[in-house]
ZADO-1210 file (C-alpha; in nm, 4 decimals, padded with zeros to 6 digits):
<atoms>
<atom x="-04.6188" y="-10.1869" z="-02.5220" code="MET" pos="1"/>
<atom x="-04.8170" y="-09.9344" z="-02.3198" code="PHE" pos="2"/>
<atom x="-04.5063" y="-09.7243" z="-02.2711" code="ARG" pos="3"/>
<atom x="-04.4388" y="-09.7020" z="-02.6430" code="TRP" pos="4"/>
<atom x="-04.8013" y="-09.6190" z="-02.7181" code="LEU" pos="5"/>
<atom x="-04.7802" y="-09.3449" z="-02.4578" code="ALA" pos="6"/>
<atom x="-04.4596" y="-09.2169" z="-02.6164" code="LEU" pos="7"/>
<atom x="-04.6264" y="-09.2082" z="-02.9567" code="GLY" pos="8"/>
<atom x="-04.9141" y="-09.0049" z="-02.8176" code="ALA" pos="9"/>
<atom x="-04.6674" y="-08.7780" z="-02.6420" code="LEU" pos="10"/>
<atom x="-04.4747" y="-08.7042" z="-02.9592" code="LEU" pos="11"/>
<atom x="-04.7943" y="-08.6501" z="-03.1561" code="ALA" pos="12"/>
<atom x="-04.8739" y="-08.3644" z="-02.9200" code="LEU" pos="13"/>
<atom x="-04.5355" y="-08.1955" z="-02.9499" code="VAL" pos="14"/>
<atom x="-04.6001" y="-08.0261" z="-03.2830" code="SER" pos="15"/>
<atom x="-04.9028" y="-07.8491" z="-03.1334" code="ALA" pos="16"/>
<atom x="-04.7274" y="-07.7424" z="-02.8146" code="CYS" pos="17"/>
<atom x="-04.5175" y="-07.4492" z="-02.7100" code="SER" pos="18"/>
<atom x="-04.1633" y="-07.5300" z="-02.6052" code="GLU" pos="19"/>
<atom x="-04.2631" y="-07.4970" z="-02.2388" code="LYS" pos="20"/>
<atom x="-04.5489" y="-07.7421" z="-02.2867" code="ASP" pos="21"/>
<atom x="-04.3225" y="-07.9797" z="-02.4751" code="ALA" pos="22"/>
<atom x="-04.0713" y="-07.9754" z="-02.1914" code="GLN" pos="23"/>
<atom x="-04.3454" y="-08.0562" z="-01.9407" code="GLN" pos="24"/>
<atom x="-04.4407" y="-08.3537" z="-02.1541" code="LEU" pos="25"/>
<atom x="-04.0784" y="-08.4599" z="-02.1617" code="ALA" pos="26"/>
<atom x="-04.0639" y="-08.4450" z="-01.7822" code="ASN" pos="27"/>
<atom x="-04.3670" y="-08.6730" z="-01.7633" code="LYS" pos="28"/>
<atom x="-04.1893" y="-08.9211" z="-01.9866" code="ALA" pos="29"/>
<atom x="-03.8869" y="-08.9098" z="-01.7574" code="LEU" pos="30"/>
<atom x="-04.1017" y="-08.9693" z="-01.4499" code="GLN" pos="31"/>
<atom x="-04.2959" y="-09.2639" z="-01.5837" code="HIS" pos="32"/>
<atom x="-04.0622" y="-09.4266" z="-01.8344" code="GLY" pos="33"/>
<atom x="-03.7553" y="-09.6439" z="-01.7987" code="GLY" pos="34"/>
<atom x="-03.4077" y="-09.5010" z="-01.8597" code="LYS" pos="35"/>
<atom x="-03.3843" y="-09.6015" z="-02.2268" code="ALA" pos="36"/>
<atom x="-03.7398" y="-09.4823" z="-02.2948" code="LEU" pos="37"/>
<atom x="-03.6785" y="-09.1526" z="-02.1179" code="ALA" pos="38"/>
<atom x="-03.3566" y="-09.0873" z="-02.3108" code="GLU" pos="39"/>
<atom x="-03.5276" y="-09.1676" z="-02.6400" code="HIS" pos="40"/>
<atom x="-03.8218" y="-08.9417" z="-02.5545" code="ALA" pos="41"/>
<atom x="-03.5899" y="-08.6555" z="-02.4677" code="GLU" pos="42"/>
<atom x="-03.4009" y="-08.6963" z="-02.7949" code="LYS" pos="43"/>
<atom x="-03.7131" y="-08.7011" z="-03.0108" code="LEU" pos="44"/>
<atom x="-03.8721" y="-08.4075" z="-02.8308" code="ILE" pos="45"/>
<atom x="-03.5553" y="-08.2001" z="-02.8621" code="ARG" pos="46"/>
<atom x="-03.5543" y="-08.2717" z="-03.2335" code="GLU" pos="47"/>
<atom x="-03.9215" y="-08.1872" z="-03.2715" code="ALA" pos="48"/>
<atom x="-03.9102" y="-07.8643" z="-03.0732" code="THR" pos="49"/>
<atom x="-03.5875" y="-07.7646" z="-03.2451" code="GLY" pos="50"/>
<atom x="-03.7492" y="-07.8131" z="-03.5844" code="GLN" pos="51"/>
<atom x="-04.0515" y="-07.6119" z="-03.4741" code="LEU" pos="52"/>
<atom x="-03.8293" y="-07.3294" z="-03.3485" code="THR" pos="53"/>
<atom x="-03.6522" y="-07.3210" z="-03.6828" code="GLY" pos="54"/>
<atom x="-03.9818" y="-07.2967" z="-03.8668" code="GLU" pos="55"/>
<atom x="-04.1005" y="-07.0112" z="-03.6465" code="LEU" pos="56"/>
<atom x="-03.7790" y="-06.8184" z="-03.7032" code="SER" pos="57"/>
<atom x="-03.8025" y="-06.8590" z="-04.0789" code="GLY" pos="58"/>
<atom x="-03.5321" y="-07.1240" z="-04.0933" code="SER" pos="59"/>
<atom x="-03.5303" y="-07.3537" z="-04.3908" code="SER" pos="60"/>
<atom x="-03.2439" y="-07.5655" z="-04.2665" code="SER" pos="61"/>
<atom x="-03.3230" y="-07.6390" z="-03.9011" code="GLY" pos="62"/>
<atom x="-02.9895" y="-07.6448" z="-03.7198" code="SER" pos="63"/>
<atom x="-02.6264" y="-07.7325" z="-03.7819" code="VAL" pos="64"/>
<atom x="-02.5439" y="-08.1019" z="-03.7126" code="PRO" pos="65"/>
<atom x="-02.3517" y="-08.1489" z="-03.3876" code="ASP" pos="66"/>
<atom x="-02.0723" y="-08.3380" z="-03.5668" code="ASN" pos="67"/>
<atom x="-01.9836" y="-08.0498" z="-03.8001" code="VAL" pos="68"/>
<atom x="-01.6065" y="-08.0419" z="-03.8646" code="PRO" pos="69"/>
<atom x="-01.3988" y="-07.7350" z="-03.7819" code="LEU" pos="70"/>
<atom x="-01.0711" y="-07.6525" z="-03.9535" code="VAL" pos="71"/>
<atom x="-00.7429" y="-07.5338" z="-03.8058" code="ASN" pos="72"/>
<atom x="-00.4710" y="-07.3167" z="-03.9494" code="GLY" pos="73"/>
<atom x="-00.4855" y="-06.9987" z="-04.1506" code="THR" pos="74"/>
<atom x="-00.4667" y="-07.1652" z="-04.4936" code="LYS" pos="75"/>
<atom x="-00.7458" y="-07.4199" z="-04.4478" code="ALA" pos="76"/>
<atom x="-01.0901" y="-07.3433" z="-04.5901" code="VAL" pos="77"/>
<atom x="-01.3878" y="-07.4067" z="-04.3639" code="GLY" pos="78"/>
<atom x="-01.5581" y="-07.3064" z="-04.0427" code="HIS" pos="79"/>
<atom x="-01.3452" y="-07.2352" z="-03.7371" code="ARG" pos="80"/>
<atom x="-01.3931" y="-07.1811" z="-03.3678" code="ASP" pos="81"/>
<atom x="-01.3561" y="-06.8269" z="-03.2347" code="PHE" pos="82"/>
<atom x="-00.9832" y="-06.8612" z="-03.1637" code="ALA" pos="83"/>
<atom x="-00.9261" y="-06.9869" z="-03.5178" code="GLY" pos="84"/>
<atom x="-01.1449" y="-06.7128" z="-03.6632" code="ALA" pos="85"/>
<atom x="-00.9416" y="-06.4419" z="-03.4915" code="LYS" pos="86"/>
<atom x="-00.6305" y="-06.5686" z="-03.6691" code="ARG" pos="87"/>
<atom x="-00.7818" y="-06.5107" z="-04.0150" code="VAL" pos="88"/>
<atom x="-00.9916" y="-06.2007" z="-03.9482" code="LEU" pos="89"/>
<atom x="-00.6973" y="-05.9646" z="-04.0188" code="PRO" pos="90"/>
<atom x="-00.6811" y="-06.1170" z="-04.3688" code="ARG" pos="91"/>
<atom x="-01.0550" y="-06.0826" z="-04.4141" code="LEU" pos="92"/>
<atom x="-01.0422" y="-05.7103" z="-04.3380" code="TYR" pos="93"/>
<atom x="-00.7082" y="-05.6340" z="-04.5051" code="SER" pos="94"/>
<atom x="-00.7486" y="-05.3026" z="-04.6863" code="GLY" pos="95"/>
<atom x="-01.0819" y="-05.2550" z="-04.5065" code="MET" pos="96"/>
<atom x="-00.9411" y="-05.1550" z="-04.1681" code="GLU" pos="97"/>
<atom x="-01.2296" y="-04.9437" z="-04.0430" code="VAL" pos="98"/>
<atom x="-01.4270" y="-05.0196" z="-03.7260" code="THR" pos="99"/>
<atom x="-01.7831" y="-05.1311" z="-03.7868" code="PHE" pos="100"/>
<atom x="-01.9860" y="-04.9056" z="-03.5587" code="TYR" pos="101"/>
<atom x="-01.7814" y="-04.5854" z="-03.5445" code="CYS" pos="102"/>
<atom x="-01.5913" y="-04.5780" z="-03.8739" code="GLY" pos="103"/>
<atom x="-01.2484" y="-04.5330" z="-03.7149" code="CYS" pos="104"/>
<atom x="-00.9317" y="-04.6400" z="-03.8929" code="ASP" pos="105"/>
<atom x="-00.7224" y="-04.8986" z="-03.7127" code="TYR" pos="106"/>
<atom x="-00.3739" y="-05.0399" z="-03.7547" code="HIS" pos="107"/>
<atom x="-00.3000" y="-05.3878" z="-03.6249" code="ASP" pos="108"/>
<atom x="-00.4847" y="-05.3741" z="-03.2906" code="LYS" pos="109"/>
<atom x="-00.4659" y="-04.9996" z="-03.2306" code="THR" pos="110"/>
<atom x="-00.7551" y="-04.7595" z="-03.2956" code="ILE" pos="111"/>
<atom x="-00.6856" y="-04.4247" z="-03.4619" code="ASP" pos="112"/>
<atom x="-00.9433" y="-04.2260" z="-03.2646" code="GLN" pos="113"/>
<atom x="-00.8659" y="-03.8977" z="-03.4387" code="ARG" pos="114"/>
<atom x="-00.9652" y="-04.0452" z="-03.7747" code="SER" pos="115"/>
<atom x="-01.3307" y="-04.0533" z="-03.6667" code="CYS" pos="116"/>
<atom x="-01.3493" y="-03.8071" z="-03.3782" code="GLY" pos="117"/>
<atom x="-01.3970" y="-04.0845" z="-03.1228" code="PHE" pos="118"/>
<atom x="-01.3797" y="-03.9972" z="-02.7545" code="LYS" pos="119"/>
<atom x="-01.3745" y="-04.2650" z="-02.4842" code="PRO" pos="120"/>
<atom x="-01.6796" y="-04.2706" z="-02.2620" code="ARG" pos="121"/>
<atom x="-01.5105" y="-04.4191" z="-01.9562" code="LYS" pos="122"/>
<atom x="-01.2508" y="-04.6864" z="-02.0357" code="ASN" pos="123"/>
<atom x="-00.9666" y="-04.5182" z="-02.2264" code="ALA" pos="124"/>
<atom x="-00.7467" y="-04.8292" z="-02.2270" code="ALA" pos="125"/>
<atom x="-01.0092" y="-05.0514" z="-02.3867" code="ARG" pos="126"/>
<atom x="-01.1151" y="-04.7704" z="-02.6216" code="ALA" pos="127"/>
<atom x="-00.7636" y="-04.7709" z="-02.7665" code="ALA" pos="128"/>
<atom x="-00.7670" y="-05.1309" z="-02.8838" code="ARG" pos="129"/>
<atom x="-00.9395" y="-05.3328" z="-03.1521" code="LEU" pos="130"/>
<atom x="-01.1682" y="-05.6222" z="-03.0626" code="GLU" pos="131"/>
<atom x="-01.3740" y="-05.8643" z="-03.2708" code="TRP" pos="132"/>
<atom x="-01.7425" y="-05.8072" z="-03.2088" code="GLU" pos="133"/>
<atom x="-02.0206" y="-06.0640" z="-03.2479" code="HIS" pos="134"/>
<atom x="-02.3143" y="-05.8903" z="-03.4169" code="ILE" pos="135"/>
<atom x="-02.5407" y="-06.1615" z="-03.2765" code="VAL" pos="136"/>
<atom x="-02.3928" y="-06.1835" z="-02.9236" code="PRO" pos="137"/>
<atom x="-02.2328" y="-06.5027" z="-02.7978" code="ALA" pos="138"/>
<atom x="-02.4919" y="-06.5032" z="-02.5181" code="TRP" pos="139"/>
<atom x="-02.7707" y="-06.5272" z="-02.7778" code="VAL" pos="140"/>
<atom x="-02.5862" y="-06.8099" z="-02.9524" code="LEU" pos="141"/>
<atom x="-02.5396" y="-07.0146" z="-02.6394" code="GLY" pos="142"/>
<atom x="-02.7461" y="-06.9286" z="-02.3336" code="HIS" pos="143"/>
<atom x="-03.0293" y="-07.1682" z="-02.4212" code="GLN" pos="144"/>
<atom x="-02.7948" y="-07.4593" z="-02.4914" code="ARG" pos="145"/>
<atom x="-02.7287" y="-07.7219" z="-02.2284" code="GLN" pos="146"/>
<atom x="-02.3557" y="-07.6546" z="-02.2340" code="CYS" pos="147"/>
<atom x="-02.4163" y="-07.2939" z="-02.1258" code="TRP" pos="148"/>
<atom x="-02.6393" y="-07.4031" z="-01.8409" code="LYS" pos="149"/>
<atom x="-02.3658" y="-07.6422" z="-01.7283" code="ASN" pos="150"/>
<atom x="-02.0724" y="-07.4020" z="-01.7429" code="GLY" pos="151"/>
<atom x="-02.1283" y="-07.0899" z="-01.9466" code="GLY" pos="152"/>
<atom x="-01.9586" y="-06.9701" z="-02.2618" code="ARG" pos="153"/>
<atom x="-01.6244" y="-07.1423" z="-02.2045" code="LYS" pos="154"/>
<atom x="-01.7907" y="-07.4782" z="-02.1521" code="ASN" pos="155"/>
<atom x="-01.9845" y="-07.4334" z="-02.4761" code="CYS" pos="156"/>
<atom x="-01.6730" y="-07.3326" z="-02.6680" code="ALA" pos="157"/>
<atom x="-01.4853" y="-07.6374" z="-02.5374" code="ASP" pos="158"/>
<atom x="-01.7585" y="-07.9003" z="-02.5640" code="ASN" pos="159"/>
<atom x="-02.0314" y="-07.7962" z="-02.8077" code="ASP" pos="160"/>
<atom x="-01.9318" y="-07.8047" z="-03.1756" code="ARG" pos="161"/>
<atom x="-02.2407" y="-07.6206" z="-03.2948" code="VAL" pos="162"/>
<atom x="-02.1754" y="-07.3340" z="-03.0548" code="PHE" pos="163"/>
<atom x="-01.8052" y="-07.3312" z="-03.1452" code="ALA" pos="164"/>
<atom x="-01.8935" y="-07.3028" z="-03.5138" code="ARG" pos="165"/>
<atom x="-02.1467" y="-07.0261" z="-03.4494" code="ALA" pos="166"/>
<atom x="-01.9078" y="-06.8354" z="-03.2224" code="GLU" pos="167"/>
<atom x="-01.6404" y="-06.8458" z="-03.4921" code="GLY" pos="168"/>
<atom x="-01.8633" y="-06.7840" z="-03.7943" code="ASP" pos="169"/>
<atom x="-01.6901" y="-06.5107" z="-03.9942" code="LEU" pos="170"/>
<atom x="-02.0219" y="-06.3696" z="-04.1132" code="VAL" pos="171"/>
<atom x="-02.0999" y="-06.2647" z="-03.7549" code="ASN" pos="172"/>
<atom x="-01.7641" y="-06.1034" z="-03.6689" code="LEU" pos="173"/>
<atom x="-01.6682" y="-05.7399" z="-03.7285" code="VAL" pos="174"/>
<atom x="-01.3902" y="-05.5088" z="-03.6049" code="PRO" pos="175"/>
<atom x="-01.4969" y="-05.2822" z="-03.3195" code="ALA" pos="176"/>
<atom x="-01.3538" y="-05.0424" z="-03.0654" code="ILE" pos="177"/>
<atom x="-01.3035" y="-05.2368" z="-02.7447" code="GLY" pos="178"/>
<atom x="-01.5005" y="-04.9983" z="-02.5239" code="GLU" pos="179"/>
<atom x="-01.7978" y="-04.9991" z="-02.7612" code="VAL" pos="180"/>
<atom x="-01.7857" y="-05.3791" z="-02.7743" code="ASN" pos="181"/>
<atom x="-01.7897" y="-05.3922" z="-02.3933" code="ALA" pos="182"/>
<atom x="-02.0704" y="-05.1371" z="-02.3590" code="ASP" pos="183"/>
<atom x="-02.2843" y="-05.3113" z="-02.6199" code="ARG" pos="184"/>
<atom x="-02.2684" y="-05.6297" z="-02.4096" code="SER" pos="185"/>
<atom x="-02.5462" y="-05.8662" z="-02.5240" code="ASN" pos="186"/>
<atom x="-02.8022" y="-05.5894" z="-02.5797" code="TYR" pos="187"/>
<atom x="-03.0350" y="-05.6151" z="-02.8765" code="SER" pos="188"/>
<atom x="-03.0520" y="-05.3615" z="-03.1571" code="PHE" pos="189"/>
<atom x="-03.3301" y="-05.1087" z="-03.1830" code="SER" pos="190"/>
<atom x="-03.4088" y="-04.7554" z="-03.3030" code="ALA" pos="191"/>
<atom x="-03.5883" y="-04.5058" z="-03.0821" code="TRP" pos="192"/>
<atom x="-03.4629" y="-04.1573" z="-03.1622" code="GLN" pos="193"/>
<atom x="-03.3417" y="-03.9432" z="-03.4505" code="ARG" pos="194"/>
<atom x="-02.9918" y="-03.8052" z="-03.4450" code="GLY" pos="195"/>
<atom x="-02.7569" y="-03.8227" z="-03.1489" code="ASN" pos="196"/>
<atom x="-02.8399" y="-03.5324" z="-02.9154" code="PRO" pos="197"/>
<atom x="-02.6255" y="-03.6650" z="-02.6300" code="HIS" pos="198"/>
<atom x="-02.3098" y="-03.8173" z="-02.7837" code="PRO" pos="199"/>
<atom x="-02.1517" y="-04.0927" z="-02.5787" code="GLN" pos="200"/>
<atom x="-01.8397" y="-04.1432" z="-02.7902" code="TYR" pos="201"/>
<atom x="-01.7569" y="-03.8075" z="-02.9448" code="GLY" pos="202"/>
<atom x="-01.8493" y="-03.8071" z="-03.3138" code="GLN" pos="203"/>
<atom x="-01.9330" y="-04.1783" z="-03.3209" code="CYS" pos="204"/>
<atom x="-02.3138" y="-04.1997" z="-03.3685" code="PRO" pos="205"/>
<atom x="-02.3520" y="-04.5258" z="-03.1763" code="MET" pos="206"/>
<atom x="-02.6081" y="-04.5029" z="-02.8938" code="ILE" pos="207"/>
<atom x="-02.6141" y="-04.7562" z="-02.6097" code="ILE" pos="208"/>
<atom x="-02.8801" y="-04.7400" z="-02.3381" code="ASP" pos="209"/>
<atom x="-02.7834" y="-04.9628" z="-02.0473" code="SER" pos="210"/>
<atom x="-03.1163" y="-04.9050" z="-01.8691" code="LYS" pos="211"/>
<atom x="-03.3232" y="-05.0209" z="-02.1661" code="MET" pos="212"/>
<atom x="-03.0520" y="-05.2714" z="-02.2625" code="LYS" pos="213"/>
<atom x="-03.0841" y="-05.1546" z="-02.6214" code="LYS" pos="214"/>
<atom x="-02.8425" y="-05.0362" z="-02.8894" code="VAL" pos="215"/>
<atom x="-02.9176" y="-04.7939" z="-03.1703" code="GLN" pos="216"/>
<atom x="-02.6572" y="-04.8372" z="-03.4455" code="PRO" pos="217"/>
<atom x="-02.5755" y="-04.5737" z="-03.7096" code="PRO" pos="218"/>
<atom x="-02.8191" y="-04.5790" z="-04.0015" code="GLU" pos="219"/>
<atom x="-02.5657" y="-04.6662" z="-04.2774" code="PRO" pos="220"/>
<atom x="-02.4842" y="-05.0038" z="-04.1194" code="ILE" pos="221"/>
<atom x="-02.8351" y="-05.1151" z="-04.0236" code="ARG" pos="222"/>
<atom x="-02.8872" y="-05.3178" z="-04.3399" code="GLY" pos="223"/>
<atom x="-02.5566" y="-05.4972" z="-04.2827" code="ARG" pos="224"/>
<atom x="-02.6592" y="-05.5806" z="-03.9265" code="ILE" pos="225"/>
<atom x="-02.9989" y="-05.7058" z="-04.0385" code="ALA" pos="226"/>
<atom x="-02.8616" y="-05.9433" z="-04.3018" code="ARG" pos="227"/>
<atom x="-02.6099" y="-06.0839" z="-04.0543" code="ILE" pos="228"/>
<atom x="-02.8914" y="-06.1378" z="-03.8034" code="TYR" pos="229"/>
<atom x="-03.1104" y="-06.3139" z="-04.0587" code="LEU" pos="230"/>
<atom x="-02.8210" y="-06.5381" z="-04.1618" code="TYR" pos="231"/>
<atom x="-02.7301" y="-06.6358" z="-03.8060" code="MET" pos="232"/>
<atom x="-03.0881" y="-06.7037" z="-03.7030" code="HIS" pos="233"/>
<atom x="-03.1542" y="-06.9181" z="-04.0087" code="GLN" pos="234"/>
<atom x="-02.8215" y="-07.1042" z="-04.0057" code="THR" pos="235"/>
<atom x="-02.8275" y="-07.1895" z="-03.6347" code="TYR" pos="236"/>
<atom x="-03.2066" y="-07.2043" z="-03.5807" code="ALA" pos="237"/>
<atom x="-03.1983" y="-06.9280" z="-03.3208" code="LEU" pos="238"/>
<atom x="-03.5138" y="-06.7815" z="-03.1771" code="ARG" pos="239"/>
<atom x="-03.6165" y="-06.4384" z="-03.3007" code="MET" pos="240"/>
<atom x="-03.9112" y="-06.2474" z="-03.1632" code="SER" pos="241"/>
<atom x="-04.1690" y="-06.1125" z="-03.4027" code="ARG" pos="242"/>
<atom x="-04.0636" y="-05.7586" z="-03.3082" code="GLN" pos="243"/>
<atom x="-03.6979" y="-05.8308" z="-03.3909" code="ASP" pos="244"/>
<atom x="-03.7994" y="-06.0039" z="-03.7139" code="SER" pos="245"/>
<atom x="-03.9989" y="-05.6980" z="-03.8171" code="GLN" pos="246"/>
<atom x="-03.7069" y="-05.4684" z="-03.7371" code="LEU" pos="247"/>
<atom x="-03.4458" y="-05.6742" z="-03.9226" code="MET" pos="248"/>
<atom x="-03.6678" y="-05.7216" z="-04.2250" code="CYS" pos="249"/>
<atom x="-03.7387" y="-05.3483" z="-04.2345" code="ALA" pos="250"/>
<atom x="-03.3707" y="-05.2559" z="-04.2032" code="TRP" pos="251"/>
<atom x="-03.2720" y="-05.5032" z="-04.4723" code="SER" pos="252"/>
<atom x="-03.5272" y="-05.3590" z="-04.7121" code="ARG" pos="253"/>
<atom x="-03.4519" y="-04.9940" z="-04.6297" code="GLU" pos="254"/>
<atom x="-03.0731" y="-05.0321" z="-04.6591" code="HIS" pos="255"/>
<atom x="-02.9770" y="-05.2445" z="-04.9646" code="PRO" pos="256"/>
<atom x="-02.6597" y="-05.4491" z="-04.9951" code="VAL" pos="257"/>
<atom x="-02.3558" y="-05.2244" z="-05.0429" code="ASP" pos="258"/>
<atom x="-02.0076" y="-05.2705" z="-05.1884" code="ASP" pos="259"/>
<atom x="-01.8548" y="-05.3335" z="-04.8438" code="TRP" pos="260"/>
<atom x="-02.0869" y="-05.6303" z="-04.7898" code="GLU" pos="261"/>
<atom x="-02.0195" y="-05.7768" z="-05.1338" code="LEU" pos="262"/>
<atom x="-01.6426" y="-05.7466" z="-05.0930" code="ARG" pos="263"/>
<atom x="-01.6523" y="-05.8918" z="-04.7432" code="ARG" pos="264"/>
<atom x="-01.8851" y="-06.1733" z="-04.8476" code="ASN" pos="265"/>
<atom x="-01.6516" y="-06.2796" z="-05.1283" code="LYS" pos="266"/>
<atom x="-01.3609" y="-06.2971" z="-04.8848" code="ARG" pos="267"/>
<atom x="-01.5648" y="-06.4936" z="-04.6325" code="ILE" pos="268"/>
<atom x="-01.6435" y="-06.7541" z="-04.8974" code="ARG" pos="269"/>
<atom x="-01.2727" y="-06.7880" z="-04.9776" code="ALA" pos="270"/>
<atom x="-01.1841" y="-06.8405" z="-04.6108" code="LEU" pos="271"/>
<atom x="-01.4870" y="-07.0297" z="-04.4832" code="GLN" pos="272"/>
<atom x="-01.6206" y="-07.2102" z="-04.7900" code="GLY" pos="273"/>
<atom x="-01.9623" y="-07.0478" z="-04.7482" code="SER" pos="274"/>
<atom x="-02.0940" y="-06.6952" z="-04.7232" code="ASP" pos="275"/>
<atom x="-02.4116" y="-06.5064" z="-04.6355" code="ASN" pos="276"/>
<atom x="-02.6847" y="-06.5820" z="-04.8919" code="PRO" pos="277"/>
<atom x="-02.8864" y="-06.2860" z="-04.7649" code="PHE" pos="278"/>
<atom x="-02.6177" y="-06.0684" z="-04.9255" code="VAL" pos="279"/>
<atom x="-02.5913" y="-06.2489" z="-05.2585" code="THR" pos="280"/>
<atom x="-02.9609" y="-06.3308" z="-05.3086" code="ASP" pos="281"/>
<atom x="-03.2110" y="-06.0515" z="-05.2330" code="PRO" pos="282"/>
<atom x="-03.4983" y="-06.2994" z="-05.2619" code="GLN" pos="283"/>
<atom x="-03.3599" y="-06.4819" z="-04.9592" code="GLN" pos="284"/>
<atom x="-03.4598" y="-06.1875" z="-04.7425" code="VAL" pos="285"/>
<atom x="-03.8125" y="-06.1879" z="-04.8821" code="GLU" pos="286"/>
<atom x="-03.8550" y="-06.5612" z="-04.8286" code="ARG" pos="287"/>
<atom x="-03.7338" y="-06.5387" z="-04.4702" code="PHE" pos="288"/>
<atom x="-03.9455" y="-06.2352" z="-04.3880" code="CYS" pos="289"/>
<atom x="-04.2600" y="-06.3765" z="-04.5445" code="GLN" pos="290"/>
<atom x="-04.2236" y="-06.6953" z="-04.3413" code="ALA" pos="291"/>
<atom x="-04.1294" y="-06.5199" z="-04.0156" code="ALA" pos="292"/>
<atom x="-04.4005" y="-06.2548" z="-04.0337" code="LEU" pos="293"/>
<atom x="-04.6828" y="-06.4646" z="-04.1774" code="ALA" pos="294"/>
</atoms>
């Protein structure tokens, strides 16, 4: 009886604690409780802290259930893992074959660098090929999950359905020049200078600072990036700092939804069965931003 009373008191404290504090409480439960009690305490605390994280990030839905089904094949409608997503992405962007960051035409998997004045920075071979870029990096999607701690991205893709769904979410995937995708790494987006006084990629206005670990994307696509970020953070209950929330909310407001987003969103719904509500419902942005920045 004492153990269960202690557990009740423990869980009552969780809602008032930071995640670090909550984990310390969980460790106490593991030290002093039996196996079944400890497992139950861990489960409840994970749920409580996960719900709290979702609330802080502006999430109205918490997180995706871990038993979410994924579909296979190019004709099925539903969420896919990353390998499955790559099989349908050419259909999604059919007639829209322009790289996201640099605006280069591409054909199949080959970049037409002359179409946009792109010049490789260092890796000419990778700069010549198309890759599918995660706007919210895979590292952000997975590094805080247990599967990542136990074996990195591959382990998450193989054994964690929520990560697999997030990694393959069509909303988060765009065509990119391979070298730019590699240079971007898992750096966060930012904006710190006007213009592009020291071009890294010829006429492509993308700026990547490896020392700051920041990326400044071209202005015309900042609203698109912001609405993808808001969608991913709400759908998968990802953490977002107040600074990033302010930036994404500002970009979304400054750069309204455009025809490219609407066309892409319609195609995503046809392939995935769901789309990005931050594109179709402008009030969604306001609700998220009011909650995140309150």
